[in-house]
N, C-alpha and C positions, 0 to 999 in steps of 0.2 A: 136227435142232436143232444149231446151231453153238456151239462153246465159244469163249470168249474166250481168246486165246493167253496162255500164262503167260510173264511177263517173265523173262528170264534172270537168275540171281542176280548180285549185285555180286561183284567179284573176290574180296573178302575173305570172302564166304560160299561161294565155289566151292572145294571142297577140291582140285581139280586145279590151279587157278591158284595157290592157296596153296603147293602142292607145288612147282610150277615156279618160283615166286618164291623159295622157300627154297633150291632147288637152285642158282638163279642167284646168290643171295647167297653160298652156300658156295663155289661155283666162283670167284666174284670174290675172296673172302677168300684162297683158296689161291693164286690167280694173283698178286694184289698183295703177298702175303707173300713171294713168290719173285723176281719180275721186277726190282724195284728193286735187289736185291742180287746179281743174276746177274753183272753186270759186275764187281762187287767180287770175287766168287768166282773168275771167270775170271782176273782179274789176280793173285789170290793163288796160283793153282795153275799158272800158265803165264807165258811171256814174250811172249805175244801183244801186238802194238801196240794202242793205244787204238782206232785205226780198225778193226782186225780184230775186236776184242772187240765194238765197236759193230755191226759187220756180223753177227756171230754172234747177238747178242741181237736185232737188228732183223729177223733172218730169221723170227722167230716171227710178227711182224706181216705180213711180206711173204707168207709161206706161207698165212696165214689169208686175206689179201686176195685173192690170186690163186686160191686153192683153194676159196674160199667157194662158188663156183658148183657145183663138184663135190659138195661137201657138201650143197648144196641139192637137186641132182638126185637124189642118193642118198636124201635124205629123202623126196622125192616117190615114188621107186620102191619103197623098202623100208619106209617108215614112220618117223616121228620117233622112236618108242621105240627101235627097233633101232639107229638111227644115234647117238642119245644114249648108249645103253649102250656102243656101240663107242668113241665118243669119250671117255667117262669111263674105260673100260678102258685106252685108249691113254695118257691122262694119268696114270693111277695107275701104270702100268708105267714110263712115262718118268721120273716123279719118283722112283720107287723106284730106278731104274737110276742116276740122277744122284747119289743118296745113297751108292752103293757103287762106281761106276765111277771109275777114276783115269786111264785112258788118254785123252789129250786128243782124239784123233781121234774116239773113240767118244762123248765128251761133246758134241762139236760136232754129231754126227749126232742124238744124243738130244735136244738142245735144239731141233733142227728138228722132232722129233716133237711138241713142245709146240704148235707151229703146226698140225700135223695134227689133234691133239686138238681144238683150237679151231675149225678149219674144219668139223669134224663136229658139234660140240655147238652152236655159235652159231646157224646157220640152223635147225637142228632145234628148238632151244628156242624161237626166235622164232615158228616156224610153229605149234607146239603152243599157245603163249600166244595167238597170233592166232586159232586155231581155237576156243579156249575163251573168247575175249573178246567174243563177240557182244553188241553193244550197249554195251560198255565198253572198246573198244580203246584210246582215248586214255589213260584212267586206267591201264590195265594196263601200257602202255609207259612211263608216267610212274613207276609203281611200280618197274618194272625199272630205270629210271634212278636212283631212290632207293637201290635195293640196290647199284648200282655206286658211288654216293657213299659209302655206308657201308663197302663193301669197300675202296675206295681210301683211306679214312681209317684204318680199323682194321687192314687187312692189312699195310701197311708198318710200323706200330708193333709188331705181333706178329712180323713178320719181323726187325726190329732186335733184339728180345729173343732170338729163336731164333739169329740169326747170332752174337750174343755168346756164347751157350752153346756152340755148335759149328756150324761152317759147314754140315755135312751136315744139320742140323736143318731148314734152310729147304726141304729137299726131302722129308724124311720126313713132316713134318706135312701138307703138301699131298697126298702120296701116300695118307695115311690118310683125309683129307677126301674125295678123289675116290673112293676105295674105298667110303667110307660113302655117298656120293651114289649110286654104282652100286647098292649094296644097297637104298637107299631107293627108287630108281626101279624096280628089279626087283620089289620088294615091292608097289608100286602099279601094276604093269604093266597090269593089266586096265583100270583107268580111263583110263590114257594110251592104250592100244591102241584103246579105244572112241572116244576123241576123234579119232583119226587113221585111222578105218576106212573113210572114204568116198573116192570119187574114181574117175574114168575112167582106166584104164591107158593108153589112147592119149593122153589129154590130159596125163597125167603125163609120158609119153615126150617129148612136144613142148614141155614146160615151158621148157627152157632156150632153145629157138629162139624161143618166144613172148616170153620175157623180153628177149632181145637185140633184138627188133624192136619192143618196146613203147616208144614215144616218151615216154610219161608216166613210166615207170619210169626211163628214162635221164635224164630231167630230175631225178628224185629223187636218183639216184646222183650226178649232177653237183653238185647242191646240197649233198649230204652231203660230197663231196670238198672243195668250197670251205669249208664249215663247219669241217671237221677241219683244213684247211690253216691257218686262222686260229686255231682252238681250240688247236692244238698249240703255239702261241707262248707260252702262259702258263707251261708247265712246261719250256720249252726255251730260248727266246731272251730273253724278258722278264727272267729271272734274270740273264742276262749283262749286260743294260743296267743292272739294279739294282746289280750288282757294280761296274761301271764308275763309277756315280754315287755309291755309298755305301760301297764298299770292303768291309771285313770285316763291317760291320753288315748287309749284304745277306742273309746267311744267316738272321739272326734275323727280319728283316722278311718274308722269303719264307716262312718256316715259319708265321708268324702269318697271312699271306695264304692259305696252303693250308688252314689250319684254318677261317678265315672262309668260304672258298669252299665247303668241304665242308658246314659247318653251314647256310649260306644255301641251298645247292643242295637240301637236303632240305626246309627250311622254305618255300621259294618254290614248291614244286610245287602246293600247294593254292590259293594266290592265282592262279597261272597257269591252273589248271583253271577257276577262277571266271571269269577273263578270257576263256578259250576259249569259254565259253557266251554271252558278250556281245559278242564281236568276230568278224568273219569271219576265217577261217584265214589268208588272204593278209595281212590287216592285222596279225594276231598275229605272223606271220613278219617283217613289216617292223619291228614293235616290237622283236623279238629282235635283228634286225640293227642297229637304231639303238642298242640298249643295248651291243652289242659295240663299235660304232664309238665311242660316248662313252667307254667304258672305255679304249680305246687312246689317246685324246686325254688322258684323265686320267693314265694311266701315264706319258705323255711329260712331264707336269708334275712328276715326281718331283724334278727338280733345283730346282724352286721351293719345294715343300713336300711332305714325306714323307707327310702325311695324304692327299694326292691318290691315293696308292696304294690306300688303304682305301676311298675313294670309288669308285675305279676297279673294285675287286673286287666291289662291290655291283652295279654295272651289268653287269660281266662275268658274274656268276652269274645275273643276271636274263636275259641273253641266252642263257646256257647252259641254264637251266631251260626256256625257251620252245622253243629250237631243237633241242636234243640228241635228245629223243624224237620229234620231228616226222617225220623220214624213215620210221622204222619204223611210226609210226601211219598215215602215208599209204599205205605198202605194204600194211599190214593192210587198208586200205579198198579199194584198187584191184585186189586180186588174187583170183582164184578160189581156192577152198580147195585144189583138186587141184594148183595150181601154186605155192603159197605157199613151198615149200622152194626152188624154183629162183629165185624172185623175191628172197626174203630172202638167198639165197646170192650171187646176182649183186650185190646191194646191198653185200656185204662189201667190194667193191673200193673203196668210198669211203674206207676206212681208209688207203688210200695217201696221203691227205692228211696223215696223221701222219708219213709219211716225207718228203714233199715240203715240208711246212711249215717244219721246222727248217732245211732246206737253203736255201730261198728267204729265210727270215727272217734267217738268219745272214749271207747275202750282202748283204741290204739294210741291216742294222744296221752292217755294216762300211763302207758308203758314207756313211750319215748317219742318226742316230736319228730326225730329223724325217721324212725320207723313209720310213723303215721304218714308223713308227707311222701316218703319213698314208696310205700305200698299203694297209696292213692294214685300216685303218678303212674305206677305200673298197672293198677286195676283198670284205669280208663281205657287201656288198649284192648280190654275185653270187648268194648263196644265195636272197635274196628274189626276184630276177629269175627264177630257175628255179622257184621254188615259187609264184609268183603265178598260174600257170595254174589257172583255176577248175575245170577238169575233174578236177584232183587231189582235189577235195573234193566229188565227186558224192555226193549224199545228205545232205550236211551242211546243216542249216537255216541259211539265209543271214541275216546281219545285216540289219536293215531297210533300211539305206542301200545295200545291195548287191543289192536285189531287182531282178530282170529284167535283170541285167548278165551279160555273158559268154556263152560257148557253152553249149549244152544238155549236161547230164551224160550219160555213157554209161548205158544202162539195163541192169538186171540180167537182163532176159529176152531180150536180143539173141540171135538164132539162131546156132548153129554153121553153118559152120565158121570163123567169124571168129577170127583168131589173136590179136586184141586182148582182154586180160582185162577183165571188166566187173563192176561192182557198184554198189550204191547205199547201202551200209552207212555209217553215220555215223562220221566220224573220231574 
């Protein structure tokens, strides 16, 4: 007699996923409470030039982006729990050191350790969330996005208060938070270890090679790079345009835009989830790109009417809510469990878009605002071009109008030794 399979619990009923979401939120709060003020701190304690300070702070993102593959491979080899514990320990020690160290050379090295902590924790956290998200991967990574929105809103506010009290407080508080997360994860280690217990050692060893040769994964990484290149404009180059157009009023306008963006980013996740059940994923990606493009054109209209800024941020946040979680959701779908660490780790390289975006955007804005906004509006469609491949959504129930189109999905039962990862799980 066969039994009907038991459906996996929703993410909010799954204690492991709730734990991972809580740790992600706490990590984000600690990170965003420090990073926006790290440049101010370095300028207060040293005579470094602005370019050098920017390089030191930017090293955190560069180390995470280039080292993510290493963190992912370690996750597959030793398990997500051990790698997360190591990353949390590195973060806790690094923040504690920043609170007490006064030697500039040591501070620069320790700032680099923040990137090391992130290259360990980020792929491992994503892998465990993916492993626990059977049947609800899209929603889980949307929830992860919501926690980042909350952290990016509350973290800087908390950091501003701490920095006014004492500069070193922006390091002590995160050190305590990361230590608390380490204690929490260690306390729940049995459930996390059980989630990450399976996998063929030989398959894990070959994970990074399979990731580098997987054309579908490389499409996702390229799409993420283009997305972040455009996404980085909102907090880097758009404020410069606003300052040129509005002068001192730009600060007030931009602060309200950030607040609107954060609130809308949280509120829009549920409508986007509703849309994702009624549209094919390629069309949903096209909708997100179109929203970004519309927002760029609306931002350009600032000189005609300041209200166009607020119309623009509505479309911007719509595009963000659709596209930001999509690469991680796709990786969750196309990757075998034993290689998820390597795949999520390699995908961290897409964050180089946050480095390339301000450089390219600043150069274009210097030539012509119309050229800048027009090219950025066109560039974002590169994300859709790379994500429209239907094999990325294998196992997703197609929209009626998309039936019988595109190549056949990869099957979950394909025989080894194929180096290409396979699955039919719904995005």
